[in-house]
C-alpha positions in Angstrom: 16.6 -40.4 -47.4 13.5 -40.6 -45.1 10.2 -40.0 -46.8 8.6 -36.6 -46.2 5.5 -38.2 -44.6 7.7 -40.1 -42.1 9.6 -37.0 -41.1 6.4 -35.1 -40.7 5.0 -37.9 -38.6 8.0 -37.9 -36.3 7.9 -34.1 -36.0 4.3 -34.2 -35.1 4.9 -36.9 -32.5 7.8 -35.0 -31.0 5.7 -31.8 -30.9 2.8 -33.7 -29.2 5.1 -35.2 -26.6 6.6 -31.9 -25.9 3.2 -30.3 -25.5 2.1 -33.1 -23.2 5.2 -32.6 -21.0 4.7 -28.9 -20.9 1.0 -29.3 -20.2 1.8 -31.6 -17.3 4.4 -29.2 -16.0 1.9 -26.3 -16.2 -0.7 -28.4 -14.4 1.8 -29.3 -11.6 2.7 -25.6 -11.1 -1.0 -24.7 -10.9 -1.8 -27.5 -8.4 1.1 -26.2 -6.4 -0.5 -22.7 -6.6 2.7 -21.3 -8.0 2.4 -17.7 -9.3 4.9 -15.0 -10.1 3.7 -11.8 -11.6 5.6 -9.8 -14.3 8.6 -7.7 -13.6 6.5 -4.5 -13.6 4.3 -6.1 -11.0 5.4 -5.6 -7.5 4.2 -8.3 -5.3 7.7 -9.5 -4.7 8.7 -7.1 -2.0 7.6 -9.2 1.0 7.1 -12.9 1.4 3.7 -12.2 2.8 2.5 -11.2 -0.7 3.2 -14.7 -1.9 0.9 -16.4 0.6 -2.2 -17.9 -1.0 -4.6 -16.0 1.3 -3.3 -12.6 0.1 -2.4 -13.4 -3.5 -5.9 -12.7 -4.9 -6.3 -9.5 -2.9 -4.1 -7.5 -5.3 -4.0 -6.7 -9.0 -1.2 -5.3 -11.2 -1.5 -1.5 -11.4 0.8 0.5 -13.6 0.3 3.6 -11.6 1.0 2.1 -8.2 2.6 -1.2 -9.1 -0.2 -3.0 -7.2 -3.5 -2.1 -5.8 -6.4 -3.7 -3.9 -8.8 -5.6 -6.2 -12.4 -4.4 -5.9 -14.6 -7.2 -4.7 -11.6 -9.3 -3.5 -12.0 -11.1 -0.2 -9.7 -10.3 2.6 -9.5 -13.5 4.7 -9.6 -12.4 8.3 -12.1 -14.0 10.7 -14.6 -14.9 8.0 -13.5 -12.5 5.3 -14.6 -9.2 4.1 -14.7 -7.7 0.6 -12.7 -4.8 -0.8 -15.3 -2.2 -1.8 -16.0 -1.3 -5.4 -13.7 1.8 -5.3 -10.7 -0.4 -4.2 -10.6 0.5 -0.5 -10.9 -1.6 2.6 -14.2 -0.7 4.2 -17.9 -0.2 3.4 -19.2 1.1 0.1 -19.0 4.9 -0.4 -20.4 7.3 -2.9 -17.9 8.7 -5.5 -19.5 12.1 -5.2 -19.4 13.3 -1.6 -23.0 13.9 -0.3 -23.9 17.3 1.2 -23.2 17.5 4.9 -20.5 14.8 4.9 -17.1 15.4 6.4 -14.7 13.1 4.5 -11.3 12.0 5.8 -8.8 9.9 3.8 -6.2 7.9 5.7 -3.1 7.1 3.6 -0.5 4.6 4.6 0.8 1.0 4.5 -0.2 -2.2 6.2 -0.6 -0.5 9.5 -3.2 1.8 8.1 -4.8 -1.0 6.0 -5.0 -3.0 9.3 -2.9 -6.1 8.6 -4.2 -8.9 10.8 -6.9 -6.7 12.4 -10.7 -6.8 11.8 -12.0 -3.8 9.9 -13.7 -2.2 12.9 -10.4 -2.5 14.9 -8.3 -0.5 12.4 -7.3 3.0 13.4 -9.2 4.6 10.4 -12.4 2.9 11.6 -11.7 3.9 15.2 -11.1 7.5 14.0 -14.5 7.6 12.4 -16.1 6.7 15.7 -14.2 9.3 17.6 -14.9 12.1 15.1 -18.5 11.2 14.7 -18.9 11.5 18.5 -17.3 15.0 18.5 -18.9 16.2 15.2 -22.5 15.2 15.7 -23.8 18.0 13.5 -22.2 16.3 10.5 -21.9 12.8 9.0 -18.3 11.7 9.2 -16.9 9.3 6.7 -13.3 8.0 7.0 -11.8 6.2 4.0 -9.1 3.7 4.7 -6.8 4.2 1.7 -4.0 2.1 3.2 -2.4 -0.7 1.1 0.0 -3.3 2.4 3.6 -2.6 1.3 3.0 1.0 0.0 5.7 3.6 0.0 5.1 7.4 -0.2 5.6 7.2 -4.0 2.8 4.7 -4.4 0.5 6.4 -1.9 0.9 9.7 -3.8 -0.2 8.1 -7.1 -3.0 6.2 -5.3 -4.2 9.4 -3.7 -4.2 11.5 -6.9 -6.1 8.9 -8.9 -8.4 7.3 -6.4 -8.9 9.4 -3.3 -8.5 13.0 -4.4 -11.6 12.8 -6.7 -13.6 11.9 -3.6 -13.2 15.5 -2.3 -11.7 14.8 1.1 -11.9 17.5 3.8 -8.9 16.1 5.6 -6.0 13.7 4.7 -3.9 11.8 7.2 -0.5 10.7 6.1 1.2 7.9 7.9 4.1 7.0 5.7 7.8 6.3 6.1 7.6 3.5 8.6 9.9 1.0 6.8 8.8 0.2 3.2 10.6 3.2 1.8 13.9 1.9 3.1 13.7 -1.6 1.6 16.4 -2.0 -1.0 15.7 -3.1 -4.6 17.4 -2.7 -8.0 15.2 0.3 -8.8 13.3 2.9 -6.9 9.5 2.8 -6.9 9.4 5.9 -9.1 11.5 4.2 -11.7 9.5 1.0 -11.5 6.2 2.9 -11.9 7.7 4.6 -14.9 8.6 1.2 -16.4 5.2 -0.3 -15.5 3.4 2.6 -17.2 5.4 2.2 -20.4 4.8 -1.6 -20.4 1.1 -1.1 -19.8 0.9 1.2 -22.8 2.4 -1.6 -24.9 0.4 -4.5 -23.5 -1.4 -6.9 -25.8 -3.9 -9.7 -25.3 -1.2 -12.2 -26.4 1.3 -10.9 -23.8 -1.3 -11.2 -21.1 -2.2 -14.7 -22.2 1.5 -15.8 -22.2 2.1 -14.3 -18.8 -0.8 -16.2 -17.4 1.0 -19.4 -18.1 2.8 -20.6 -15.0 5.7 -21.9 -17.0 6.2 -18.4 -18.4 6.1 -17.0 -14.8 8.6 -19.7 -13.7 11.0 -18.6 -16.5 10.5 -15.0 -15.6 11.3 -15.6 -12.0 14.5 -17.4 -12.9 15.5 -14.5 -15.2 14.8 -12.0 -12.5 16.8 -14.0 -9.9 19.8 -14.2 -12.2 19.5 -10.4 -12.9 19.5 -9.6 -9.3 22.5 -11.7 -8.6 24.3 -9.8 -11.3 23.6 -6.4 -9.8 25.4 -5.4 -6.6 24.0 -1.9 -6.5 20.7 -1.5 -4.6 18.7 1.5 -3.7 15.9 2.2 -1.2 12.5 1.9 -2.8 11.9 5.5 -2.0 15.2 7.3 -1.1 15.0 10.2 1.4 15.1 12.9 -1.4 12.2 11.2 -3.2 10.4 10.9 0.1 10.7 14.6 0.6 9.6 15.3 -3.0 6.5 13.1 -2.5 5.6 15.0 0.7 6.0 18.4 -1.0 3.6 17.3 -3.7 1.0 16.3 -1.0 1.4 19.8 0.5 0.9 21.4 -2.9 -2.3 19.4 -3.4 -3.6 20.4 0.0 -3.1 24.0 -0.8 -4.6 23.7 -4.2 -7.7 21.7 -3.1 -8.1 23.1 0.3 -8.1 20.0 2.5 -6.4 19.7 5.9 -3.2 17.7 5.8 -2.2 15.9 9.0 1.3 14.3 9.2 1.9 11.3 11.4 5.3 9.9 12.2 4.6 6.2 12.2 5.4 3.7 14.9 8.2 1.2 14.8 10.1 -0.5 17.6 13.4 1.0 18.8 15.3 -2.2 18.0 14.3 -1.7 14.3 15.8 1.7 14.2 19.1 0.4 15.7 19.2 -2.2 12.9 18.1 0.3 10.2 19.3 3.7 11.1 18.1 5.2 7.8 14.6 5.0 9.2 15.4 7.9 11.5 16.1 10.1 8.4 12.5 9.5 7.3 11.2 10.5 10.7 13.3 13.7 10.6 12.0 14.6 7.1 8.4 14.2 8.3 8.9 16.5 11.3 10.8 19.1 9.2 8.1 18.9 6.5 5.3 19.5 9.0 7.1 22.5 10.6 8.0 24.0 7.3 4.4 23.8 6.0 2.8 24.6 9.4 0.9 21.3 9.3 -0.4 19.3 12.3 2.2 16.8 13.4 1.2 13.6 15.3 4.2 11.9 16.9 2.9 8.3 17.0 6.5 6.9 16.9 7.6 8.6 20.1 4.4 7.7 22.0 4.6 4.0 21.1 8.3 3.9 22.0 7.6 5.4 25.4 5.5 2.4 26.4 7.5 0.3 28.9 6.1 -2.9 27.5 6.0 -2.3 23.8 4.2 -5.6 23.2 1.1 -3.9 24.6 0.9 -1.8 21.4 2.9 -3.8 18.9 2.1 -7.2 17.5 5.5 -7.3 15.8 8.3 -4.8 14.9 6.0 -2.6 12.9 2.3 -3.5 13.1 0.1 -2.4 16.0 -2.2 -4.5 18.1 -5.8 -3.4 18.5 -4.7 -1.3 21.5 -2.2 0.4 19.2 -4.8 1.1 16.5 -7.0 2.7 19.1 -4.2 4.9 20.4 -3.4 6.1 16.9 -7.0 7.0 16.3 -7.2 9.0 19.5 -4.0 10.9 18.6 -5.1 11.7 15.1 -8.6 12.7 16.2 -7.4 15.7 18.1 -5.8 17.8 15.3 -8.7 17.0 12.9 -11.4 18.1 15.4 -9.4 21.1 16.6 -9.1 22.3 13.1 -12.8 21.9 12.3 -13.8 23.5 15.6 -11.6 26.5 14.9 -12.9 26.8 11.4 -16.5 26.7 12.7 -15.7 29.3 15.3 -16.3 27.0 18.2 -14.5 27.5 21.6 -10.9 26.6 21.5 -9.8 23.2 22.7 -7.3 22.9 25.5 -3.8 22.4 24.1 -1.9 19.3 24.7 
């Protein structure tokens, strides 16, 4: 029988060797910039989220799955920082100052301005157009767009982060494509799971999940689970999309802000490949008619362009010219509403 001291020595040596191997593996994964966030974290929807230049732009958020990280740098032509409230754009006061007309723009990467400088995004252009037409007031347009967001995420984001800012008008541009992407669970289900997980979080769990080896194991487990599940569902199925819109309308009635609905742009070829997208556009139009809300048909206007590459940079995202066109189209219903409310002469119809 081996002496106890010898057995203990061998165990300690084996443990040290294992820790050394695991430490080296952890170091290699970190040098390779490997990162995989927990299952209740979302940044697994598009490959773009895995790119190093965007990875640190987001944080896990149990209410929206992910959100922009205040102070994070968006690397575009020199970089710019996400403001302290978690929006792309300049700092703004939490409490709306007197005499300020505040507009919130909700949407996905096209609203955020994926690949476009801040001053080239349609919310920034909208502020310029409205400021020119509403010179008796200070206009403040908040870009509340987040890459990859669906209507379900945007609704949670709005209720928690934008509604407390007392907007006078809210522009919705949702339903372009993210809602139709298929996953094992809907966004509403995933947010429910994320909130439950967040309520049970501990410092130990956070520490373990910061280890790249833990993340590698988690990724392998998720990949195996997905292979074993044949049934997929849109991230926001059409009935949930309609439910989200109805809640926006209820909030507009309750808080007295103007709600403008925009049918987002996408190339015709995308709709041929993903016919479900047409259902989201139909729901948007029916919703605006039912609730007597201004409807901006960005989709049709973009698709009428003979050379769609003038307005699109890819299948979904607009070029600077496209951003400018969206801003012009959205300006009209906002200004017309304010002019009518103030008793100004009616604008010509379009």
